N, C-alpha and C positions, 0 to 999 in steps of 0.2 A: 393901462393896467386896470383890469376889472377887480373890484373888491365886492364880491357877492355875499350877502348875508345868507349863511347856510344853516346854522343851528342856534337855538336858544336853549340853554340848560336851565331847567326849573328845579329848585330845591324842594324836596318833598319829605315828609316824615314816614310815610307808609307807601312803599313802591307799588304794592299790589292794589291798594285802594286807589292810588292815583292812576295806575294803568287801567283799572276798570272804569274810572271816570272818563278818561280820554277816549276809551273805546265807545262809551255811551254817547259822548259828544259827537262821535262819527269820524275821528281821526284814524287814519290807517296805521296799524302797528307794523313797522318794518323789521324791527329787531327786538329780541329779548335775550340778551347774552349774559350769562352768569359765569364768572371765573371761579376757579377752585378756592380762591381766598375771599370769596363773597362779593368782589367787585361786580357790579351789575349795571348794564346799559340797556334801557328800554327806549327805543327810537320811534317817534310818531311823526307822520306828515299830514297836516290838514288838507282836505280835498282842494285841488287846484293850486296848492302852494309849492313854490320852489324852495322854501325854507322849511326846516323841521324843528321838532322839540325833542329834548332828551331828558329823561328822568332816570333815577337809579340809585344805587348805593356806591358811595365813593366818587361820585361825579361832580360834586359841588360842596364847598365849605360854607356856603351861604345859609342863613336861617331859613327853614321851611316856610314857604308862603311869602318870602320877601321880594319876589319879582312882581312888578306891577306894570301895567300899561302895555302889555303885548297886544298889538292891534291885528285883528283879522279882517281883511277887506272883503266886503260882500257887495253884490249888485243891488240888493234890496234888503235893507236892515229890518224892516217889518216882517218880511217873509222869513229871513234868516232867524230872527228871534222866535218866530212861531215854530220853526223846525226844531230848535233847541228845547223849547218848552214842551213840545210833543215828545221829546226824548227824555223828559223828566229832569232837565237842567233848569236851575233857578236863574233867571235872567232879569235884569232891570227892565223897566219900561223904556221904550225908545225915547231918546232925548237929544236936544241940541244945546249949544252954549249960548248964553245971553249975548255974548260978544259976536256971535255969528261966524267964528272961524274955528279953530281947534278948541277942544274942551279943556277946562281947568282941571286941576288935580281933584280927586275925590268927587264930591257931589256939589261943589261950589259952582254957582252960576248956571246950574242945570235948568233947562226949561223943558217941560214935558212935551213929547211929540217930536216928529221929524222936523228938521229945518223947514220953515214954511214954503220956501221955493224949491225944496228938495235939491238944494245946491250940492254938487258933488263934494265929498270930503267932510260934510257938515252935520251928518246925522249918525247917532251912536246908540249902542246898548252895551251893557257890561255884565260880566259874570266872573265867578272865581272857581278855582278847583278846591277840593276839600281842605287843603292847607291854607288857602287864601291867596295863592298866586292869581293875579288879576288880568283878565282879558277884556278887550273892548272890540265890539263889532263896529266897523266904520264903513258907511255906505260910500262907495266910489263908483260913479256912473260914467264919468269922463275924466281921463287923466290929463294933468297939466303936461305941456310939451316937454319932451325929453325924459319923462319918467318911465315909459314903457319900452322895454328892449326886446320883448318876445311876446308871442301870442299864445295863449293857452285856452283850449276849448275844454269844457267840462265833461263832454260826452260825445258819442258818435252822432246822436241826433243834432247836437249843436253844430258840428262840422257840416253835416248834411244841409242844415238850414242856411249856414253861411255860404255854402256852395250854390244853393238855389238862389239866394239873394244876389250873389255875384253874377250868376248866369243872367238874371233879369236885367241887372244894371249893365252888364256887358252887351246885351242885346241892344239896349238904347245907345250905348257907345258906338257899336258897329253901324247902327242906323245913321248916326251923326257922321261917321267916317264915310259912309256910302260904299263900303267894301268890308270883306272879312279882315279881321285883325290877326296877322300872322304871329304876333307876340302876345297872344291871349294868356299864356301862363303867367307872364310877368304882370299883366293887367289884373288878373284874378288875385294873385298874391298881394299886390298893392291894395286892391279894393278890400280884401278880407282883413288885412292888417289894419287899415284905417277904420274899418267898421268895428274892430275890436279895441280901438283906442290907440293904436301904434301909428304915429306919423312917419312918413318917409322923407 
């Protein structure tokens, strides 16, 4: 039985202000539904994410700004921070934890700069929405076994590059075989999945 994280509901005090903020961050707005009684659902999906965020009227009884520690995984935390700063978002400096693993709550044990070895899962930056709901950018460059169940490419050029890389690698594979590989689609799929961090 799969239990897939689908939606995080964020409590906000001003839906329009929060909507404008998330648009500025670069999240895709999927829905803005208003019922006759004022119930409102605004649905956002971060780029490349299988999970989404919901803000609105009547969607949460939690205090505005009370959600903390929503992690957004990025390939390069320094570059991701620069993208957000360029969009006018106030983002912390990149940091890692003094303990070298996950970060402590708040700013305790923060050390400036990425984790020195740039170890996957270990470099962060943080930002908040206008109400104070807190987000953390987490750099993940290689997944631990069993964590990835599907492959997502961020753009058509990324798919094209993955296919080109697979073609080169498959050429070497066929040279080692000494003949054409009749099962090349399976080989390509496995190679592209592994390159994206999904083990078979």
